[in-house]
C-alpha positions in Angstrom: -59.1 35.2 39.3 -60.5 37.1 42.3 -63.4 35.7 44.3 -65.1 37.3 47.4 -65.9 34.2 49.4 -68.3 36.1 51.6 -68.2 35.0 55.2 -70.1 31.9 56.4 -73.4 33.2 57.9 -76.6 31.3 58.4 -78.7 34.3 57.4 -77.5 33.7 53.7 -79.9 30.7 53.8 -79.5 28.7 50.5 -76.6 31.0 49.6 -74.7 30.1 52.8 -71.1 28.8 52.5 -72.1 25.1 52.7 -74.0 25.4 49.5 -71.4 27.7 47.8 -68.1 26.1 48.5 -68.4 23.3 45.8 -69.5 25.9 43.3 -66.4 28.0 43.9 -64.1 25.0 43.5 -65.9 23.9 40.3 -65.3 27.3 38.8 -61.6 27.3 39.8 -61.1 23.8 38.4 -63.1 24.4 35.2 -61.2 27.6 34.2 -57.8 25.9 35.3 -57.0 28.9 37.5 -53.3 29.5 38.1 -53.7 32.1 40.9 -56.9 32.7 43.0 -57.2 35.7 45.2 -59.9 35.3 47.9 -61.4 37.9 50.1 -63.5 37.5 53.3 -62.4 33.9 53.8 -62.7 32.7 57.4 -60.4 29.9 58.7 -63.0 27.2 58.2 -63.5 28.4 54.6 -59.7 28.4 54.0 -59.7 24.8 55.2 -62.6 23.8 53.0 -60.8 25.3 49.9 -57.5 23.7 50.8 -59.2 20.3 51.1 -61.0 20.7 47.8 -58.1 22.1 45.8 -55.3 19.6 46.3 -53.0 20.9 43.7 -53.1 24.4 45.3 -51.3 25.9 48.2 -52.4 29.0 50.0 -50.5 32.1 51.2 -51.9 34.5 53.7 -52.9 35.1 57.4 -55.9 36.1 59.3 -56.2 39.8 59.6 -56.9 40.0 63.2 -53.7 38.3 64.6 -51.5 37.6 61.7 -52.0 33.9 62.0 -55.4 32.3 61.8 -57.9 34.7 63.5 -60.2 36.7 61.2 -60.8 37.0 57.6 -58.1 36.1 55.0 -57.2 38.0 51.8 -55.3 34.9 50.7 -53.7 33.8 47.5 -54.1 30.2 46.2 -51.8 29.1 43.5 -51.4 26.0 41.4 -48.3 24.2 42.5 -47.9 22.4 39.1 -47.6 25.8 37.5 -45.9 28.1 40.0 -43.2 28.0 42.6 -43.6 30.5 45.6 -40.5 32.3 46.2 -41.5 34.9 48.8 -44.7 36.1 50.5 -45.8 38.7 53.0 -48.9 40.2 54.5 -49.1 43.9 55.6 -52.0 45.8 57.3 -53.6 48.9 55.6 -53.0 51.2 58.5 -50.5 53.8 59.9 -48.7 50.8 61.3 -48.6 48.2 58.5 -46.3 45.7 60.2 -48.5 45.5 63.3 -50.9 42.6 63.1 -54.5 43.5 63.7 -54.0 47.3 63.2 -56.8 49.2 61.8 -56.2 52.3 59.7 -57.6 55.8 59.4 -61.5 55.6 59.5 -61.8 52.0 58.5 -64.7 50.0 60.0 -62.6 46.9 60.2 -59.0 45.7 59.9 -57.7 45.4 56.3 -54.7 43.6 54.8 -52.7 43.1 51.6 -51.2 39.7 50.9 -48.5 39.5 48.2 -46.3 36.7 46.8 -43.5 36.4 44.3 -43.7 33.4 42.0 -41.6 31.7 39.5 -43.5 30.2 36.5 -42.3 26.6 36.3 -42.5 26.5 32.5 -41.1 29.8 31.5 -39.0 30.6 34.5 -40.3 34.1 34.5 -40.9 35.9 37.8 -44.3 37.4 38.6 -45.8 39.1 41.6 -49.4 38.8 42.9 -51.1 41.1 45.3 -54.6 40.5 46.9 -56.5 42.9 49.1 -59.9 44.1 50.2 -60.3 47.7 50.8 -62.6 49.0 53.6 -66.3 49.3 52.8 -67.2 52.3 55.1 -64.2 54.7 55.5 -63.6 57.0 52.6 -60.3 58.0 54.1 -59.2 54.4 54.6 -60.1 53.6 51.0 -58.1 56.6 49.7 -55.1 56.0 52.1 -55.0 52.2 51.3 -53.9 53.1 47.8 -50.5 54.5 48.8 -49.0 51.4 50.6 -50.5 49.1 48.1 -49.2 51.0 45.1 -45.8 51.4 46.7 -45.5 47.7 47.4 -46.4 46.8 43.8 -43.9 49.3 42.5 -41.1 48.3 44.9 -41.6 44.5 44.2 -43.1 44.5 40.8 -40.4 46.4 39.2 -38.3 43.2 39.6 -40.6 41.3 37.3 -42.6 43.7 35.1 -45.4 41.2 35.6 -47.5 42.3 38.5 -51.1 41.4 39.2 -53.5 42.8 41.7 -56.8 41.4 42.7 -59.0 43.1 45.1 -62.5 44.1 46.2 -62.1 47.9 46.1 -65.4 48.8 47.7 -66.2 52.0 45.7 -62.6 53.1 45.0 -62.0 51.7 41.4 -61.8 55.2 39.9 -59.4 56.5 42.6 -57.2 53.3 42.1 -57.1 53.9 38.3 -56.2 57.5 38.8 -53.6 56.8 41.6 -51.9 54.1 39.4 -52.4 55.2 35.9 -48.8 55.4 35.1 -48.2 51.9 36.4 -51.4 49.9 36.1 -53.8 48.8 33.5 -57.2 48.2 35.0 -59.4 45.3 33.9 -62.3 46.7 35.8 -64.4 47.4 32.6 -63.3 44.2 30.8 
């Protein structure tokens, strides 16, 4: 499942985070979600989700410093179903290993968080990628496909079970065209 948490801003009035957080958790628990990719989650929102989802652990870092500053594109996973084996975050920029780097014409810093899991029941390996492409820069949206696609090919070939959640911000068609050989889009499902 993918879920754009949307920042915690007072101007959202009755749709502000304090009124949404329990609804998000209810949906996750009702659907017995195994993996949840979240976008735009600030550190306090991450803490709220961790506290309310005790059988889940989270993977990811704040995009501004590679630790806890800024929005997360995090992955929550059900620890009763999956074992995390490896995880990493990279920045969608010309310098993907530099924390806080902003790429091309992006309005803000963007990241990809990925993890390798073992299904505790079947013992099969799967990879999960979570990202949130830039909302303003058309070059950044276009260029963000290459490192994301390459990472899914590099790591996902080990498993043949690779999942991507994202908020593509107007780049769904380009994503399907770029990855048509490797990906099946659920955008229209």
